[in-house]
C-alpha positions in Angstrom: 100.7 86.7 88.1 101.8 89.3 85.9 103.4 92.7 86.6 101.5 94.9 89.1 100.3 98.2 87.8 101.7 101.3 89.3 99.7 103.8 91.3 100.7 106.7 93.6 98.4 106.4 96.6 97.6 102.8 96.7 99.4 99.3 95.7 97.8 96.6 93.7 99.3 93.0 93.8 98.2 89.4 93.5 99.2 87.9 96.9 97.8 84.3 96.2 96.2 82.4 93.4 92.7 83.9 92.5 93.2 86.7 95.0 93.9 90.4 94.3 94.8 93.0 97.0 94.5 96.8 97.0 96.4 98.5 99.8 96.1 102.0 100.7 99.5 103.4 100.8 99.5 106.8 102.5 100.5 105.8 106.0 102.1 109.2 106.6 98.6 110.8 106.1 96.9 107.9 108.1 95.6 107.0 104.7 93.5 110.2 104.3 91.6 109.8 101.0 92.8 112.0 98.4 90.8 112.5 95.3 93.7 110.5 93.6 93.3 107.7 96.0 89.7 107.3 95.3 90.1 107.1 91.6 93.1 104.7 92.0 90.9 102.5 94.2 88.4 102.5 91.4 90.7 101.7 88.7 92.3 98.9 90.7 88.8 97.5 91.2 88.2 97.6 87.7 91.4 95.6 87.1 90.4 92.9 89.5 86.9 92.8 88.1 88.1 92.4 84.5 90.7 89.6 85.5 89.0 86.3 85.1 91.8 84.8 87.1 90.7 86.9 90.2 87.8 85.4 92.4 88.2 87.7 95.5 89.7 90.9 96.4 91.3 92.2 99.6 91.4 95.9 100.6 94.0 96.6 103.2 96.0 99.6 104.5 99.6 100.5 105.5 100.5 101.9 108.8 98.9 102.2 112.1 95.4 103.4 111.1 93.2 102.0 108.3 92.0 105.6 107.2 91.5 109.0 108.9 88.8 109.7 106.3 88.7 112.4 103.7 92.0 114.3 103.4 90.6 117.8 104.0 93.9 119.3 102.7 93.3 117.7 99.2 92.4 120.5 96.7 92.1 118.5 93.5 89.0 118.7 91.5 87.6 115.7 89.8 88.2 117.2 86.4 91.8 117.9 87.3 92.8 114.2 87.2 90.3 112.6 84.7 87.0 113.0 83.5 84.2 111.7 85.9 83.3 108.1 85.4 79.9 108.1 87.1 78.3 110.5 84.7 77.4 113.3 87.1 77.5 116.7 85.4 77.7 120.2 86.9 81.0 119.4 88.7 82.5 122.7 87.3 79.6 124.9 88.8 80.3 127.1 91.6 78.6 126.7 95.0 76.4 123.8 96.2 75.7 122.5 92.8 79.3 121.8 91.9 80.1 120.5 95.2 77.1 118.0 95.2 78.2 116.7 91.8 81.7 116.2 93.0 80.4 114.1 96.1 77.9 112.3 93.7 80.8 111.1 92.0 83.6 110.2 94.3 81.7 109.7 97.5 78.2 108.3 96.9 78.7 107.2 93.4 82.0 105.3 94.0 80.6 103.6 97.1 77.4 102.4 95.5 79.4 101.2 92.5 81.8 99.3 94.7 79.1 97.8 96.7 77.5 96.2 93.7 80.7 94.8 92.0 80.3 91.2 91.2 83.3 89.6 93.2 83.5 89.4 96.9 85.6 91.8 98.6 87.2 91.7 101.9 88.4 94.6 104.0 91.2 94.2 106.6 90.9 96.9 109.3 93.5 98.1 111.7 93.6 101.1 114.1 91.1 103.9 113.5 88.6 104.0 110.6 87.0 107.6 110.9 84.1 109.0 108.9 85.0 108.9 105.3 87.3 105.9 106.3 84.1 104.0 106.8 83.3 104.5 103.1 86.2 102.4 102.3 84.8 99.6 104.5 81.0 99.6 104.5 80.5 99.3 100.7 82.3 95.8 100.8 81.2 92.3 101.7 83.3 91.1 104.8 85.1 92.9 107.3 88.1 91.4 109.3 89.2 93.7 112.1 92.3 93.6 114.4 91.7 93.9 118.0 92.7 97.5 118.2 90.3 98.6 115.4 87.9 101.5 116.1 85.0 102.8 113.9 83.5 106.3 114.3 81.8 109.0 112.4 82.2 112.3 114.5 81.1 114.8 111.8 77.9 115.8 113.6 80.2 118.2 115.2 80.7 119.9 111.7 76.9 120.5 111.6 76.4 117.5 109.4 74.3 114.4 109.7 77.1 111.9 109.0 79.3 110.8 106.1 78.1 110.6 102.6 77.5 106.9 102.3 74.7 106.8 105.0 74.3 103.1 106.0 74.9 103.4 109.6 71.4 102.1 110.7 71.9 99.2 108.5 75.5 98.4 109.8 75.2 98.8 113.6 71.4 99.1 114.1 69.3 102.2 114.4 69.8 102.9 118.1 73.6 102.3 118.0 73.7 104.4 114.9 72.1 107.3 116.8 74.6 107.0 119.7 77.5 106.7 117.2 76.5 109.9 115.4 75.2 112.0 118.4 78.3 111.5 120.5 81.0 110.9 117.9 82.3 108.1 120.2 84.0 105.1 118.4 82.7 101.6 118.3 85.5 99.0 119.1 86.2 95.9 117.1 84.6 93.5 119.7 81.4 95.4 119.9 81.3 95.9 116.2 81.3 92.1 115.7 78.6 91.8 118.3 76.4 94.3 116.3 77.2 92.2 113.1 79.2 95.0 111.3 82.5 93.0 111.6 82.7 89.3 110.6 86.0 88.5 112.7 88.4 89.9 115.1 91.9 88.8 115.4 95.2 90.0 116.8 96.9 92.6 115.0 99.9 90.4 114.0 97.5 88.0 112.5 95.2 90.4 110.4 97.0 90.0 107.0 97.4 86.2 107.3 94.1 85.6 108.4 92.3 87.7 105.9 94.6 86.2 103.2 93.5 82.7 104.2 89.8 83.7 104.2 90.2 85.3 100.8 91.9 82.0 99.5 89.1 79.9 100.7 86.4 82.1 99.3 88.5 82.3 95.8 88.3 78.4 95.7 84.5 78.6 94.8 83.2 78.9 91.5 83.0 82.5 90.3 79.4 82.3 89.1 78.2 81.0 92.5 80.0 83.7 94.3 78.5 86.2 92.1 75.0 85.0 92.5 75.3 84.9 96.2 76.5 88.3 96.4 73.7 89.5 94.2 71.1 87.6 96.2 72.1 89.1 99.7 72.6 92.6 98.2 69.0 92.5 96.6 67.7 91.4 99.8 69.0 94.8 101.4 67.6 96.6 98.3 64.2 95.3 98.8 64.4 96.9 102.3 64.9 100.3 100.8 68.6 100.7 101.3 69.3 102.8 98.2 66.3 105.1 98.8 67.5 105.6 102.4 71.1 106.4 101.3 69.8 108.9 98.7 67.6 110.5 101.2 70.4 111.0 103.7 72.9 112.2 101.0 70.4 115.0 100.2 70.2 116.0 103.8 73.9 115.9 103.8 73.9 118.6 101.3 71.4 120.6 102.9 73.9 120.6 105.8 76.8 121.9 103.4 74.6 124.6 102.2 73.5 125.7 105.5 77.1 125.9 106.7 78.0 128.0 103.8 75.5 130.4 104.8 76.3 130.3 108.5 80.0 129.8 108.5 81.2 130.7 105.0 82.5 127.1 104.6 81.2 123.6 104.0 81.4 122.6 107.6 81.1 124.3 111.1 84.7 125.2 111.8 84.2 124.8 115.6 83.6 121.1 114.9 87.4 120.5 114.2 88.3 121.7 117.6 85.8 119.6 119.2 86.9 116.5 117.6 90.5 117.3 118.3 89.6 117.9 122.0 87.8 114.6 122.4 90.5 112.7 120.7 93.1 114.1 123.1 90.9 113.1 126.0 90.4 109.6 124.5 94.1 109.3 124.2 94.6 110.4 127.8 92.2 108.0 129.1 93.9 105.2 127.1 97.3 106.1 128.6 96.1 105.8 132.1 94.5 102.5 131.5 
């Protein structure tokens, strides 16, 4: 299957015939998304798309949790690592202009690009997927979750409307999306399946093998058929206004950042971090008593 490329924040391998796998490899950070990680995911997806021997791709993660979201300690700028790949200028500018260009590149731009790649992409999710962590799940085609998986977007506590790839209403329905955002409470794997967001729920110890078996079955189909089926479903969603809705929410997201800069001197309301930590502690304490 050839020598696997070398990355720092992810791994890329070929675990089976016609299947490529991208693994988030920052378990000590709960796979918090550095700027490098996002570019490496994009690079690895490019490798899989360019390889005619790959018919399906798995996205997985090391460690207890799939992803804690954006790595808020990461200070890398997009021009530090490489030139932008999505073509958004202005990222060197100060203030909201530069920050919006950055997020158009590595958040909204990458998510939308990945969503429209031609090959089926399956995500295997364990533990927590928080806020930006959902942006490494929702752009893709199938979601296999372990029984302990939880999905949340608590960033309303930061004075924001939600994470940047705003497809919440499409993924869980509009009323559940409001509850998810207003309360910051997680959705468990079983409920996520009932809502249609998750395809299958399996025991944690079966997550890798189940996902690989699914990928191998899909990869046995003709690539042209898989490509056309994916395009047809995606275009059905496009006809319902998905892209326009995402762009509208993204613009509101950046109004939120600009408002926080004026009110708090930073991109998010700092009180939100304490709110999220307090609620996380309370959740752990409840779980320990059960």
